[in-house]
C-alpha positions as CSV (number, residue, x, y, z in Angstrom):
1,M,-23.0,-25.0,58.4
2,L,-23.6,-21.6,59.9
3,K,-23.2,-23.0,63.5
4,R,-20.0,-24.7,62.4
5,R,-18.6,-21.4,61.1
6,E,-19.6,-19.5,64.3
7,Y,-17.9,-22.2,66.4
8,L,-14.7,-21.9,64.4
9,L,-14.7,-18.2,64.7
10,D,-15.2,-18.3,68.5
11,H,-12.6,-21.0,68.9
12,Y,-10.2,-19.0,66.7
13,N,-10.7,-15.9,68.9
14,R,-10.0,-17.9,72.1
15,M,-6.8,-19.4,70.6
16,H,-5.4,-16.1,69.2
17,M,-5.9,-13.4,71.8
18,P,-3.7,-10.3,71.4
19,E,-1.6,-11.2,74.4
20,D,-0.9,-14.7,73.0
21,I,0.0,-13.2,69.7
22,E,2.4,-10.7,71.3
23,M,4.0,-13.4,73.4
24,T,4.3,-15.7,70.4
25,S,5.9,-13.0,68.3
26,R,8.4,-12.2,71.0
27,A,9.4,-15.8,71.4
28,E,9.8,-16.2,67.7
29,Q,12.0,-13.1,67.5
30,K,14.5,-14.7,69.9
31,T,15.0,-17.7,67.7
32,K,14.1,-16.3,64.3
33,G,17.5,-15.8,62.8
34,P,19.5,-19.1,63.4
35,V,16.4,-21.3,63.3
36,A,15.1,-19.9,60.1
37,R,18.4,-20.2,58.3
38,S,18.9,-23.8,59.4
39,F,15.3,-24.6,58.4
40,N,15.1,-23.4,54.8
41,G,17.2,-20.3,54.4
42,A,14.1,-18.2,53.5
43,S,13.5,-16.0,56.5
44,E,13.4,-12.3,56.0
45,S,16.4,-11.5,58.1
46,G,18.5,-14.2,56.5
47,S,17.3,-13.2,53.1
48,E,18.1,-9.6,53.7
49,E,21.6,-10.4,55.0
50,F,22.2,-12.6,51.9
51,H,21.0,-9.9,49.6
52,E,23.1,-7.2,51.2
53,K,26.3,-9.2,50.7
54,A,25.5,-10.0,47.1
55,E,24.5,-6.4,46.3
56,A,27.7,-5.1,47.8
57,N,29.8,-7.4,45.5
58,S,27.9,-6.4,42.3
59,P,29.6,-4.1,39.8
60,E,26.8,-1.6,40.0
61,A,27.1,-1.3,43.8
62,K,30.9,-0.9,43.6
63,E,30.5,1.9,41.1
64,G,27.7,3.5,43.2
65,R,24.9,3.2,40.5
66,D,21.8,1.2,39.9
67,P,21.9,-1.5,37.2
68,P,20.3,-0.3,33.9
69,R,16.7,-1.4,33.3
70,A,15.3,-2.5,29.9
71,K,13.0,-0.2,28.1
72,W,10.1,-2.6,28.3
73,Q,10.4,-2.6,32.1
74,T,10.0,1.2,32.3
75,A,7.1,1.6,29.8
76,D,4.2,3.7,31.2
77,T,1.6,3.1,28.5
78,F,0.6,0.3,26.2
79,R,1.9,2.2,23.2
80,Q,5.4,2.7,24.8
81,Y,5.5,-1.0,25.7
82,W,4.5,-2.0,22.2
83,E,7.5,-0.3,20.7
84,T,9.9,-2.2,23.0
85,R,8.6,-5.8,22.3
86,K,10.9,-6.3,19.3
87,T,13.9,-6.4,21.7
88,F,12.8,-9.9,22.9
89,F,14.2,-11.5,19.7
90,T,17.5,-11.4,17.9
91,D,18.0,-10.0,14.4
92,E,18.5,-13.5,13.2
93,Q,15.2,-14.6,14.6
94,H,13.4,-11.6,13.0
95,E,15.1,-12.3,9.6
96,E,14.1,-16.0,9.7
97,A,10.5,-15.2,10.5
98,W,10.2,-12.7,7.7
99,N,11.9,-15.0,5.2
100,E,9.4,-17.7,6.1
101,T,6.6,-15.2,5.6
102,A,8.0,-14.1,2.2
103,K,8.3,-17.7,1.0
104,I,4.7,-18.6,1.9
105,L,3.5,-15.4,0.2
106,K,5.5,-16.1,-3.0
107,T,4.1,-19.7,-3.2
108,Y,0.6,-18.5,-2.7
109,S,1.0,-15.6,-5.3
110,D,2.5,-17.9,-7.9
111,E,-0.2,-20.6,-7.5
112,V,-3.0,-18.0,-7.8
113,I,-1.6,-16.4,-10.9
114,D,-0.8,-19.8,-12.5
115,R,-4.3,-21.1,-11.7
116,W,-6.0,-18.0,-13.2
117,N,-3.8,-18.2,-16.4
118,K,-4.7,-21.8,-17.0
119,E,-8.4,-21.2,-16.4
120,I,-8.5,-18.3,-18.8
121,D,-6.6,-20.3,-21.5
122,T,-9.2,-23.1,-21.3
123,L,-12.0,-20.5,-21.5
124,L,-10.4,-18.8,-24.5
125,V,-10.3,-22.1,-26.4
126,Y,-13.9,-22.9,-25.6
127,A,-15.0,-19.3,-26.5
128,G,-13.2,-19.6,-29.9
129,L,-14.8,-22.9,-30.8
130,F,-18.2,-21.8,-29.6
131,S,-18.1,-18.4,-31.4
132,A,-17.2,-20.2,-34.7
133,I,-20.2,-22.5,-34.4
134,L,-22.5,-19.6,-33.5
135,T,-21.3,-17.6,-36.5
136,A,-22.3,-20.5,-38.9
137,F,-25.8,-20.5,-37.5
138,N,-26.2,-16.7,-37.4
139,V,-25.2,-16.4,-41.1
140,Q,-28.3,-18.4,-41.9
141,S,-30.6,-17.0,-39.3
142,Y,-30.1,-13.3,-39.9
143,Q,-31.6,-13.7,-43.4
144,L,-35.0,-14.5,-41.8
145,L,-35.1,-10.9,-40.7
146,T,-34.7,-9.4,-44.2
147,P,-37.7,-9.1,-46.6
148,P,-37.9,-11.4,-49.6
149,P,-36.5,-9.9,-52.8
150,Q,-38.9,-7.8,-54.8
151,T,-40.2,-8.7,-58.4
152,D,-38.5,-6.8,-61.2
153,P,-41.0,-3.9,-62.2
154,V,-40.2,-4.4,-66.0
155,L,-41.5,-7.9,-65.8
156,V,-44.6,-6.7,-64.0
157,A,-45.2,-4.1,-66.7
158,L,-44.7,-6.7,-69.5
159,E,-47.2,-9.0,-67.8
160,R,-49.7,-6.2,-67.5
161,I,-49.2,-5.3,-71.2
162,S,-49.6,-8.9,-72.3
163,A,-52.8,-9.1,-70.3
164,Q,-54.2,-5.9,-71.8
165,L,-53.4,-7.1,-75.3
166,S,-55.1,-10.3,-74.8
167,G,-58.1,-8.5,-73.4
168,F,-58.7,-6.2,-76.4
169,S,-62.1,-6.5,-78.2
170,V,-62.5,-4.9,-81.7
171,N,-65.9,-3.5,-82.4
172,P,-65.5,-1.1,-85.4
173,P,-65.2,1.7,-85.2
174,F,-64.0,1.1,-81.5
175,V,-61.3,-1.0,-79.8
176,N,-62.1,-1.8,-76.2
177,S,-59.9,-3.3,-73.4
178,T,-61.3,-5.4,-70.6
179,Q,-58.1,-4.9,-68.3
180,P,-57.9,-1.9,-65.9
181,T,-55.3,0.8,-66.3
182,F,-51.9,-0.3,-65.0
183,I,-50.3,1.8,-62.2
184,Y,-47.1,0.4,-60.6
185,R,-46.7,0.8,-56.8
186,D,-43.7,-0.4,-54.6
187,P,-45.1,-3.2,-52.4
188,D,-44.7,-2.9,-48.6
189,P,-42.1,-5.4,-47.3
190,P,-43.6,-8.1,-45.1
191,S,-42.5,-8.1,-41.4
192,P,-40.4,-11.1,-40.3
193,P,-42.3,-13.7,-38.2
194,L,-42.1,-13.6,-34.4
195,W,-40.2,-16.9,-34.1
196,A,-37.5,-15.5,-36.4
197,I,-37.1,-12.4,-34.2
198,W,-36.7,-14.6,-31.0
199,L,-34.3,-16.9,-32.8
200,N,-32.0,-14.1,-33.9
201,T,-32.2,-12.3,-30.5
202,L,-31.1,-15.4,-28.7
203,W,-28.3,-16.4,-31.0
204,F,-26.8,-13.0,-31.5
205,S,-27.0,-12.4,-27.7
206,S,-25.2,-15.7,-27.2
207,L,-22.5,-14.6,-29.7
208,I,-22.1,-11.4,-27.8
209,F,-21.6,-13.2,-24.5
210,S,-19.1,-15.5,-26.0
211,L,-17.0,-12.8,-27.5
212,S,-17.3,-10.7,-24.3
213,A,-15.8,-13.6,-22.3
214,A,-12.9,-13.9,-24.8
215,S,-12.3,-10.2,-24.8
216,V,-12.3,-9.8,-21.0
217,G,-10.2,-13.0,-20.7
218,I,-7.5,-11.5,-22.9
219,M,-7.5,-8.3,-20.8
220,V,-7.1,-10.2,-17.6
221,K,-4.2,-12.2,-19.0
222,Q,-2.5,-8.8,-19.7
223,W,-3.1,-7.7,-16.1
224,L,-1.6,-10.9,-14.8
225,H,1.4,-10.6,-17.0
226,E,2.0,-7.1,-15.6
227,Y,1.5,-8.4,-12.1
228,S,4.3,-11.0,-12.5
229,S,6.9,-8.7,-14.0
230,G,9.6,-7.6,-11.5
231,L,8.7,-10.1,-8.8
232,S,11.8,-12.3,-8.5
233,G,13.2,-13.4,-5.2
234,T,11.9,-13.4,-1.6
235,S,13.5,-10.4,-0.1
236,R,11.4,-8.3,2.2
237,Q,11.2,-5.4,-0.3
238,V,10.0,-7.8,-3.0
239,A,7.6,-9.4,-0.6
240,R,6.1,-6.0,0.1
241,L,5.8,-5.3,-3.6
242,R,4.1,-8.7,-4.1
243,Q,1.7,-7.9,-1.2
244,L,1.0,-4.5,-2.7
245,R,0.0,-6.0,-6.0
246,L,-2.0,-8.7,-4.3
247,K,-4.0,-6.0,-2.5
248,S,-4.5,-4.3,-5.8
249,L,-5.9,-7.5,-7.3
250,E,-8.3,-7.7,-4.4
251,R,-9.2,-4.1,-4.3
252,W,-10.1,-4.0,-8.0
253,Y,-12.0,-7.3,-7.9
254,V,-9.8,-9.2,-10.3
255,K,-10.8,-12.5,-8.7
256,E,-14.5,-11.8,-9.2
257,I,-13.8,-10.8,-12.9
258,V,-12.0,-14.1,-13.5
259,S,-15.0,-15.9,-11.9
260,I,-17.5,-14.1,-14.2
261,L,-15.8,-15.4,-17.4
262,P,-17.2,-19.0,-17.2
263,V,-20.5,-17.6,-16.2
264,L,-20.6,-15.5,-19.4
265,L,-19.9,-18.6,-21.5
266,Q,-22.6,-20.6,-19.6
267,I,-25.1,-17.9,-20.3
268,G,-24.1,-17.9,-24.0
269,S,-24.6,-21.6,-24.2
270,A,-28.0,-21.4,-22.5
271,L,-29.1,-18.7,-25.0
272,F,-27.9,-20.8,-27.9
273,F,-29.8,-23.9,-26.8
274,A,-32.9,-21.8,-26.3
275,G,-32.7,-20.4,-29.9
276,L,-32.1,-23.9,-31.2
277,L,-35.3,-25.1,-29.6
278,V,-37.2,-22.2,-31.1
279,L,-36.0,-23.1,-34.5
280,L,-36.8,-26.9,-34.1
281,W,-40.3,-26.2,-32.9
282,H,-40.9,-24.2,-36.0
283,L,-39.5,-26.8,-38.4
284,N,-40.6,-30.2,-37.0
285,H,-42.3,-31.1,-33.8
286,T,-40.8,-34.6,-33.5
287,V,-37.2,-33.3,-33.8
288,A,-38.2,-30.5,-31.4
289,I,-39.4,-32.9,-28.7
290,V,-36.2,-34.9,-28.8
291,G,-34.1,-31.7,-28.7
292,T,-36.2,-30.3,-25.8
293,V,-35.7,-33.5,-23.8
294,L,-31.9,-33.5,-24.2
295,V,-31.6,-29.8,-23.5
296,G,-33.8,-30.3,-20.5
297,V,-31.6,-33.0,-19.1
298,L,-28.6,-30.7,-19.4
299,A,-30.5,-27.8,-17.8
300,V,-31.6,-29.9,-14.8
301,F,-28.1,-31.2,-14.3
302,S,-26.6,-27.7,-14.5
303,L,-29.2,-26.2,-12.1
304,S,-28.7,-29.1,-9.7
305,T,-24.9,-28.5,-9.5
306,I,-25.7,-24.9,-8.7
307,I,-28.3,-25.5,-6.0
308,L,-26.9,-28.6,-4.3
309,P,-23.9,-26.9,-2.5
310,S,-26.4,-24.7,-0.7
311,L,-28.4,-27.7,0.5
312,A,-25.9,-30.5,1.0
313,I,-22.8,-30.6,3.3
314,H,-19.4,-30.7,1.8
315,C,-20.7,-30.8,-1.8
316,A,-18.0,-30.8,-4.5
317,Y,-20.0,-28.9,-7.1
318,I,-18.5,-25.5,-6.2
319,S,-18.6,-22.9,-8.9
320,P,-19.1,-19.1,-9.0
321,P,-22.9,-19.4,-9.4
322,S,-23.2,-21.9,-6.7
323,R,-21.0,-19.8,-4.4
324,A,-23.1,-16.8,-5.0
325,L,-26.3,-18.7,-4.3
326,F,-24.8,-20.1,-1.1
327,E,-24.1,-16.6,0.2
328,Y,-27.6,-15.3,-0.8
329,T,-29.4,-18.1,0.9
330,R,-27.4,-18.0,4.1
331,P,-30.2,-16.5,6.3
332,L,-32.7,-19.0,5.0
333,R,-30.2,-21.9,5.6
334,N,-29.5,-20.7,9.2
335,L,-33.2,-20.8,9.9
336,L,-33.5,-24.2,8.4
337,Y,-30.6,-25.4,10.5
338,L,-32.1,-24.1,13.7
339,F,-35.4,-25.8,12.9
340,R,-33.7,-29.1,12.2
341,R,-31.6,-28.8,15.3
342,K,-34.6,-28.1,17.5
343,L,-36.6,-31.0,15.9
344,S,-33.7,-33.4,16.4
345,S,-33.3,-32.3,20.0
346,W,-37.0,-32.8,20.6
347,I,-36.8,-36.4,19.2
348,L,-33.9,-37.1,21.6
349,G,-35.7,-35.7,24.5
350,H,-38.7,-37.8,23.8
351,Y,-36.5,-40.9,24.2
352,A,-34.7,-39.6,27.3
353,F,-31.6,-38.4,25.4
354,S,-30.1,-35.0,25.0
355,L,-27.5,-33.1,22.9
356,P,-24.6,-33.6,22.6
357,L,-25.2,-37.3,22.0
358,F,-22.1,-39.3,23.0
359,S,-21.1,-42.3,21.0
360,F,-22.2,-44.9,23.5
361,E,-25.6,-43.1,23.8
362,A,-25.9,-43.1,20.0
363,E,-25.2,-46.8,19.8
364,R,-27.9,-47.5,22.5
365,F,-30.4,-45.2,20.7
366,Q,-29.7,-47.0,17.4
367,R,-30.1,-50.4,19.0
368,E,-33.4,-49.6,20.8
369,H,-35.1,-47.4,18.2
370,P,-33.5,-48.0,14.8
371,R,-36.2,-46.2,12.8
372,M,-36.3,-43.1,14.9
373,Y,-32.5,-43.1,15.0
374,N,-32.4,-43.0,11.2
375,T,-34.9,-40.2,11.1
376,W,-32.9,-38.2,13.7
377,K,-29.7,-38.8,11.8
378,L,-31.3,-37.2,8.7
379,L,-32.5,-34.2,10.7
380,H,-29.4,-33.6,12.8
381,L,-26.5,-31.7,11.4
382,D,-23.1,-32.3,12.8
383,D,-21.5,-29.2,11.0
384,S,-22.6,-25.6,11.2
385,F,-23.4,-23.8,7.9
386,T,-21.0,-23.2,8.3
387,A,5.7,0.2,-17.4
388,S,8.6,2.1,-15.9
389,K,6.6,5.0,-14.5
390,W,4.3,2.5,-13.0
391,R,7.2,0.7,-11.4
392,W,8.5,3.9,-9.9
393,M,5.1,4.7,-8.5
394,E,5.0,1.3,-6.8
395,F,8.4,1.8,-5.2
396,S,7.4,5.2,-4.1
397,L,4.5,3.7,-2.3
398,L,6.8,1.1,-0.7
399,S,9.1,3.9,0.5
400,R,6.3,5.4,2.7
401,P,6.8,4.1,6.3
402,D,3.1,3.8,6.9
403,T,2.4,1.9,3.7
404,A,5.4,-0.4,4.3
405,R,4.2,-1.2,7.9
406,E,0.6,-1.8,6.6
407,L,1.9,-4.2,3.9
408,D,4.0,-6.1,6.5
409,G,0.8,-6.8,8.5
410,D,-1.0,-7.8,5.3
411,M,1.9,-10.2,4.5
412,V,1.5,-11.9,7.8
413,A,-2.2,-12.2,7.5
414,T,-2.0,-13.5,3.9
415,A,0.7,-16.0,4.7
416,Y,-1.6,-17.6,7.3
417,T,-5.1,-17.2,5.7
418,T,-4.0,-18.8,2.4
419,A,-3.2,-22.2,4.0
420,L,-4.5,-21.8,7.6
421,D,-1.4,-23.6,8.8
422,T,-1.2,-23.0,12.6
423,R,2.5,-23.8,12.5
424,Y,3.2,-20.6,10.6
425,L,1.8,-18.6,13.5
426,H,5.0,-19.6,15.4
427,H,6.9,-17.3,13.0
428,A,4.1,-14.7,12.8
429,A,4.5,-14.1,16.6
430,I,8.0,-12.7,15.9
431,C,6.8,-10.8,12.9
432,T,4.2,-8.9,15.0
433,T,7.0,-7.4,17.1
434,D,8.1,-5.5,14.0
435,L,4.6,-4.3,13.2
436,T,2.7,-1.3,14.4
437,A,-0.2,-1.7,16.8
438,N,-2.6,-0.7,14.0
439,A,-1.1,-3.3,11.6
440,T,-1.2,-6.0,14.2
441,R,-4.9,-5.3,14.9
442,S,-5.7,-5.6,11.2
443,C,-3.7,-8.7,10.9
444,F,-5.4,-10.3,13.9
445,E,-8.9,-9.4,12.5
446,A,-8.0,-11.1,9.2
447,I,-6.8,-14.2,11.1
448,R,-9.9,-14.2,13.3
449,H,-12.3,-14.0,10.4
450,A,-10.5,-16.7,8.5
451,N,-10.6,-19.0,11.5
452,I,-14.3,-18.4,12.0
453,A,-15.0,-19.0,8.3
454,H,-13.0,-22.2,8.3
455,W,-13.8,-23.8,11.7
456,G,-17.1,-22.1,12.6
457,E,-18.1,-19.9,15.5
458,D,-17.9,-22.8,18.0
459,G,-14.8,-24.6,16.7
460,H,-12.2,-22.0,16.0
461,L,-10.8,-21.7,19.6
462,V,-9.3,-25.1,20.1
463,P,-6.9,-25.1,17.1
464,M,-5.5,-21.8,18.3
465,W,-4.6,-23.2,21.8
466,S,-1.7,-25.1,20.3
467,V,-0.1,-21.8,19.1
468,H,2.3,-20.1,21.4
469,P,0.3,-17.6,23.5
470,C,2.7,-14.7,22.7
471,M,0.9,-14.4,19.4
472,W,-2.3,-13.7,21.1
473,S,-0.8,-11.5,23.9
474,A,0.5,-9.3,21.1
475,A,-3.1,-9.1,19.7
476,I,-4.5,-8.1,23.1
477,I,-1.9,-5.4,23.7
478,S,-2.4,-4.0,20.2
479,L,-6.2,-3.8,20.8
480,L,-5.6,-2.2,24.2
481,T,-3.6,0.6,22.6
482,V,-6.9,2.0,21.5
483,S,-8.2,4.4,24.1
484,D,-11.8,4.5,25.3
485,D,-12.4,7.8,23.6
486,E,-11.0,6.4,20.3
487,A,-13.1,3.3,20.6
488,A,-16.3,5.3,21.4
489,G,-15.7,7.6,18.4
490,S,-15.2,4.6,16.1
491,Q,-18.0,2.9,14.3
492,S,-16.4,-0.5,15.0
493,S,-16.4,-0.4,18.8
494,S,-18.4,-3.7,18.8
495,T,-15.9,-5.2,16.5
496,L,-13.1,-4.1,18.7
497,A,-14.8,-5.7,21.7
498,A,-15.4,-9.0,19.9
499,A,-11.8,-9.1,18.7
500,L,-10.5,-8.5,22.2
501,E,-12.7,-11.3,23.6
502,T,-11.5,-13.7,20.9
503,A,-7.9,-12.8,21.5
504,Y,-8.3,-13.5,25.2
505,D,-10.0,-16.8,24.5
506,Y,-7.1,-17.8,22.2
507,L,-4.6,-16.9,25.0
508,R,-4.2,-20.3,26.8
509,P,-1.0,-21.4,28.5
510,Y,-1.3,-25.0,27.4
511,S,0.7,-24.9,24.2
512,H,3.5,-27.4,24.1
513,H,5.8,-24.6,23.1
514,V,5.6,-22.8,26.4
515,P,8.0,-25.1,28.5
516,S,10.5,-25.3,25.6
517,D,10.6,-21.9,23.8
518,A,12.3,-19.5,26.1
519,P,12.3,-16.3,23.9
520,R,8.6,-16.5,23.1
521,T,7.7,-17.5,26.7
522,R,9.7,-14.5,28.0
523,L,7.7,-12.3,25.8
524,V,4.2,-13.6,26.8
525,C,5.1,-13.4,30.5
526,A,6.2,-9.8,30.1
527,D,3.1,-9.1,28.0
528,I,0.7,-10.4,30.6
529,A,2.6,-8.7,33.5
530,S,2.5,-5.4,31.6
531,I,-1.2,-5.7,31.0
532,M,-1.7,-6.2,34.8
533,R,0.7,-3.4,35.7
534,L,-0.5,-0.8,33.2
535,S,-4.2,-1.6,33.7
536,D,-3.8,-1.0,37.5
537,R,-2.2,2.4,36.8
538,R,-4.2,4.2,34.2
539,G,-5.8,1.5,32.0
540,S,-9.0,1.9,30.1
541,S,-12.1,0.1,31.0
542,R,-11.3,-2.6,28.4
543,S,-7.8,-3.1,29.8
544,Q,-9.1,-3.4,33.4
545,M,-11.6,-6.0,32.2
546,I,-8.9,-8.0,30.6
547,S,-6.7,-7.6,33.7
548,E,-9.6,-8.8,35.9
549,A,-10.0,-11.9,33.7
550,L,-6.3,-12.6,33.8
551,Y,-6.4,-12.5,37.6
552,R,-9.5,-14.6,37.7
553,D,-8.4,-17.3,35.3
554,C,-4.8,-17.5,36.6
555,R,-3.4,-17.4,33.1
556,L,0.0,-16.0,34.3
557,T,0.1,-18.4,37.2
558,V,-0.2,-21.5,34.9
559,M,2.3,-19.9,32.5
560,M,4.9,-19.4,35.2
561,E,4.4,-22.9,36.6
562,R,4.9,-24.5,33.2
563,A,8.0,-22.3,32.6
564,S,9.5,-22.7,36.1
565,E,12.4,-24.9,34.8
566,L,13.0,-22.7,31.7
567,N,15.7,-20.2,31.3
568,L,13.4,-17.2,31.3
569,G,15.9,-14.8,32.8
570,N,15.7,-13.1,36.2
571,D,14.7,-9.8,34.6
572,I,11.4,-11.4,33.4
573,R,10.9,-13.1,36.8
574,Q,11.6,-9.9,38.7
575,Y,9.2,-8.0,36.4
576,V,6.4,-10.5,36.9
577,A,7.0,-10.7,40.7
578,S,7.0,-6.9,41.1
579,A,3.6,-6.8,39.2
580,C,2.2,-9.4,41.6
581,V,3.5,-8.3,45.0
582,R,1.6,-5.1,45.2
583,T,-1.7,-6.8,44.4
584,I,-1.0,-9.5,47.0
585,R,-0.2,-7.1,49.9
586,Q,-3.2,-4.9,49.1
587,G,-5.6,-7.8,49.0
588,L,-4.2,-9.7,52.1
589,D,-4.1,-6.6,54.3
590,G,-5.8,-7.5,57.6
591,D,-7.3,-4.0,58.0
592,V,-9.2,-4.1,54.6
593,I,-12.1,-6.4,53.9
594,D,-12.4,-6.8,50.2
595,H,-13.6,-10.1,49.0
596,S,-12.7,-9.6,45.3
597,G,-9.3,-8.2,46.3
598,T,-8.6,-11.2,48.6
599,Q,-9.6,-13.7,45.9
600,R,-7.3,-11.9,43.4
601,S,-4.4,-11.8,45.9
602,L,-4.6,-15.5,46.7
603,D,-4.7,-16.3,43.0
604,V,-1.7,-14.0,42.2
605,L,0.2,-15.5,45.2
606,R,0.3,-18.8,43.3
607,C,2.0,-16.9,40.5
608,I,4.8,-15.3,42.4
609,I,6.0,-18.5,44.0
610,P,7.1,-20.1,40.6
611,C,8.9,-16.8,39.8
612,V,11.7,-17.9,42.2
613,P,14.1,-20.2,40.3
614,L,14.6,-23.6,41.8
615,P,18.1,-24.7,42.9
616,G,20.0,-26.1,40.0
617,S,17.8,-24.3,37.4
618,P,19.6,-22.0,34.8
619,D,18.2,-18.9,36.5
620,C,19.3,-19.8,40.0
621,K,22.1,-17.2,40.3
622,P,22.5,-16.1,44.0
623,N,24.8,-13.2,43.1
624,D,22.5,-11.8,40.5
625,R,20.7,-8.6,41.7
626,E,17.5,-9.4,39.9
627,Y,17.5,-12.9,41.4
628,Q,17.8,-11.4,44.8
629,S,14.9,-9.0,44.0
630,V,12.7,-11.9,43.0
631,R,13.3,-13.7,46.2
632,A,12.7,-10.6,48.2
633,E,9.4,-9.9,46.5
634,A,8.3,-13.5,47.1
635,V,9.3,-13.4,50.8
636,H,7.3,-10.1,51.2
637,A,4.3,-11.7,49.5
638,L,4.5,-14.9,51.7
639,D,4.9,-12.7,54.8
640,A,1.5,-11.1,53.9
641,F,0.0,-14.6,53.4
642,T,1.4,-15.6,56.9
643,A,-0.3,-12.7,58.5
644,F,-3.5,-13.4,56.6
645,L,-3.7,-17.0,57.9
646,L,-3.8,-15.6,61.4
647,T,-6.9,-13.5,60.7
648,P,-10.5,-14.7,61.1
649,R,-11.4,-14.0,57.4
650,A,-8.9,-16.6,56.3
651,L,-11.5,-19.2,57.3
652,E,-13.7,-18.1,54.4
653,W,-11.0,-18.9,51.8
654,L,-10.2,-22.5,52.5
655,E,-10.3,-23.6,48.9
656,K,-8.0,-20.8,47.8
657,A,-5.7,-21.5,50.7
658,H,-5.5,-25.1,49.6
659,M,-4.3,-24.0,46.1
660,V,-1.6,-21.9,47.7
661,F,-0.6,-24.8,49.9
662,D,-0.4,-27.0,46.8
663,T,2.0,-24.5,45.1
664,L,4.1,-24.2,48.3
665,R,4.3,-28.0,48.6
666,E,5.2,-28.5,45.0
667,R,7.6,-25.6,44.4
668,G,7.8,-23.2,47.4
669,E,9.6,-25.7,49.7
670,R,12.1,-26.6,47.0
671,A,12.8,-22.9,46.4
672,C,13.4,-22.4,50.2
673,L,10.5,-20.0,50.6
674,V,8.7,-21.7,53.5
675,S,9.7,-19.8,56.6
676,P,9.2,-20.9,60.2
677,E,6.6,-18.2,60.7
678,L,4.7,-19.5,57.7
679,V,4.9,-23.1,59.1
680,R,3.5,-22.0,62.4
681,A,0.7,-20.1,60.7
682,M,-0.2,-23.0,58.5
683,A,-0.1,-25.4,61.5
684,S,-2.4,-23.1,63.4
685,Y,-4.7,-22.8,60.4
686,Q,-4.8,-26.6,60.2
687,E,-5.5,-27.1,63.9
688,L,-8.4,-24.6,63.7
689,L,-10.0,-26.3,60.7
690,Q,-9.0,-29.8,61.6
691,D,-10.5,-32.3,59.1
692,L,-11.5,-29.6,56.6
693,V,-7.9,-29.4,55.4
694,R,-7.1,-31.9,52.7
695,H,-5.2,-35.0,53.7
696,D,-2.2,-34.3,51.5
697,N,-1.7,-30.8,52.7
698,R,-2.4,-31.8,56.3
699,A,0.3,-34.4,56.2
700,W,2.8,-32.0,54.5
701,I,2.1,-29.3,57.2
702,Q,2.5,-31.8,60.0
703,D,5.9,-32.9,58.4
704,L,7.0,-29.3,58.3
705,K,6.0,-28.7,61.9
706,L,7.9,-31.8,63.0
707,K,11.0,-30.6,61.1
708,L,10.7,-27.2,62.8
709,E,10.4,-28.7,66.3
710,L,13.5,-30.8,65.7
711,C,15.4,-27.8,64.4
712,N,14.4,-25.8,67.6
713,D,15.5,-28.7,69.8
714,E,18.9,-28.8,68.1
715,Q,19.2,-25.1,68.5
716,V,18.5,-25.3,72.2
717,R,21.0,-28.1,72.7
718,E,23.7,-26.1,70.9
719,A,23.0,-23.1,73.1
720,M,23.3,-25.1,76.3
């Protein structure tokens, strides 16, 4: 391979001596104008002449002034650009998006309040019946703690007198008594038995738990009644008020308090059964044994429903105690999952299989080793565990701009996280243009955490790829508005980095909305181009990292290719092209050898070609100044590529050159961007590499070369 490369370089140097290049360039200059225009109308001289005529006829040129530029085109920082993003959508589109957000928020709020009210009503009925039963038992049990009634002292004295009289003996002259002298003392009350103390402790504690649940439930119903008052309609102001109260419910743990109420009643029931068993064991062992068995069955069933959700997958026995146990046992469950995963992987490896196990492999494994397959199936886990003054105070909070913007972001996050409907994010993308960068960051963090909790660490990316990428470009820009100093001084710098990585992973140009939704596609193209442009100027280390990834993964290139037939507007096309052309010319400069810069330039070159509208497309407006600027930028970029093909280092980039050839063949030729000079450079490049050039590109270049030769022959005949 090394000898092959040295041979090619030596052959290249013999073919392209300086004298030959100079003679070739002089010969091309003689026929460049007419031949180029007749070939594809994309030569630099022809393009410049065409542009000069169109510019002279434009209203701005006649008045002697440049056309006005949009604010998003002149932004120098990410913060300035963020403030201009709302101009990409009309007022009607903004209003529609916020109305959809308010409707979803109202539906969620009404369902939550209604569910809590019904749950508390049921608990109050149970608490009332249970307390009445407990009271009947406690009326009898508390008497066991009181001492037995004392004997009347008069009766005691009479008994002693009677005994003394019967014990007299008369021996004249003496009368003697055989009974001792009577002295009355108050007897000490006997202490209650231990079982009676335990019985009353359990039953009175049970009564307290039951009445506590009823008392707290009544208070919660009062809170919910106050929450619902004054929330009629779906206007944006009412939506903010609803979101403010939802946040208050969350901040003051109302959901957790509602969840505790059934737990209090369950504890009360358990204490009652325990006291009942104490009483039965004291009275009769046979009855106590039967009662213990029945209570034990209930206890086993109750504990099983609490423990099973932490062990089984998709168990329906979800309750506040089981949810709490699930969270507390998460580390242990993760360790168990890893152990089972490794053991199942070892079993597969022993039988020449590996994870992931495809369906046809699983069928073969089951057919050849049925017993081990069943064992592996048990071990392997498919899912990862995975009043009026008050009213005025609320409205005064809503009147604060910072609070209103924060609530807007919370509304968007709540509207999505309540149902996890990815279709809503289509509206949320417009809503983010009205939010501040801080509110958008918080909103994206809520969306990110909800996705991970729902789909898991490994499965939350794919569902987001169907969302229009302008939603995620907004998240990236909002995260990039945080400077390096601010990120370093924050305790959540790692969280910021993780959020930025997730937002970039979400940003994929494969959504079916990209080729059909012009306003949102305009926005995402401008967002990505702004990230590239602003990062190259004065971006932070994080913005430069994102910019490098965008160059490397060709996200903007695929976006422009998919939107080439869309009415993007020449302002967007010119903005993207101007962001690309500087990178292309720097990386393809023959005097500078920078492998990373060359690779980036060849990738970006594939992006600038689809920027030029195809003939017949809505953006193909030859008299439009921005259309002319897009063509000029593309011509300059392809001139740099032409010169690059005539340099020795072009031999090292055959695969990248193939990708550029593919784009030129599919779109560049139709857009009249393939100049005669570029055809000659590609033909020379092909002759040098011979069979290394792919067949489809080789045939296309040969066809272009033949057309150019026929065009030259016709030009010569016309001159004669």
